[in-house]
C-alpha positions as a Markdown table, in Angstrom:
| # | Residue | x | y | z |
|---|---|---|---|---|
| 1 | Met | 15.2 | 12.8 | -7.8 |
| 2 | Asn | 17.9 | 10.9 | -9.5 |
| 3 | Pro | 19.4 | 12.3 | -12.6 |
| 4 | Val | 18.8 | 10.0 | -15.6 |
| 5 | Thr | 21.5 | 9.7 | -18.0 |
| 6 | Ile | 20.9 | 8.3 | -21.4 |
| 7 | Ile | 23.4 | 7.6 | -23.9 |
| 8 | Thr | 22.2 | 7.1 | -27.6 |
| 9 | Arg | 24.1 | 5.5 | -30.5 |
| 10 | Ser | 24.6 | 9.1 | -31.9 |
| 11 | Gly | 25.6 | 10.5 | -28.5 |
| 12 | Val | 23.0 | 13.3 | -29.1 |
| 13 | Leu | 19.7 | 13.5 | -27.5 |
| 14 | Ser | 16.8 | 14.8 | -29.5 |
| 15 | Pro | 14.0 | 16.9 | -27.6 |
| 16 | Gln | 11.8 | 13.9 | -28.1 |
| 17 | Asp | 14.3 | 11.5 | -26.5 |
| 18 | Val | 14.6 | 13.9 | -23.5 |
| 19 | Asn | 10.7 | 14.1 | -23.2 |
| 20 | Phe | 10.6 | 10.3 | -23.3 |
| 21 | Ala | 13.3 | 10.0 | -20.7 |
| 22 | Glu | 11.5 | 12.4 | -18.3 |
| 23 | Gln | 8.3 | 10.6 | -18.8 |
| 24 | Leu | 10.1 | 7.3 | -18.2 |
| 25 | Ala | 11.7 | 8.6 | -15.0 |
| 26 | Arg | 8.4 | 10.1 | -13.7 |
| 27 | Thr | 6.7 | 6.6 | -14.3 |
| 28 | Ile | 9.4 | 4.8 | -12.6 |
| 29 | Asn | 9.4 | 7.2 | -9.7 |
| 30 | Gly | 5.5 | 6.9 | -9.5 |
| 31 | Tyr | 5.9 | 3.1 | -9.3 |
| 32 | Phe | 8.5 | 3.4 | -6.4 |
| 33 | Arg | 6.2 | 5.8 | -4.6 |
| 34 | Gln | 3.3 | 3.3 | -4.9 |
| 35 | Ala | 5.5 | 0.6 | -3.6 |
| 36 | Arg | 6.5 | 2.5 | -0.5 |
| 37 | Glu | 2.8 | 3.3 | 0.2 |
| 38 | Cys | 1.8 | -0.4 | -0.2 |
| 39 | Gln | 4.8 | -1.3 | 2.3 |
| 40 | Lys | 3.5 | 1.2 | 4.8 |
| 41 | Ile | 0.0 | -0.3 | 4.6 |
| 42 | Ala | 1.2 | -3.7 | 4.9 |
| 43 | Ala | 3.3 | -2.8 | 7.9 |
| 44 | Tyr | 0.3 | -1.1 | 9.5 |
| 45 | Ser | -2.0 | -4.0 | 8.9 |
| 46 | Gly | 0.6 | -6.4 | 10.4 |
């Protein structure tokens, strides 16, 4: 898992910002995982 660094204007992250960043990272990782699965399936189906 890649660390996600978020710089805000104030330079301070609130807990809400951290939660949002974690959800965003999880969502993006989920998309990448789905894309890899689709590539595998496409490779098998030839």
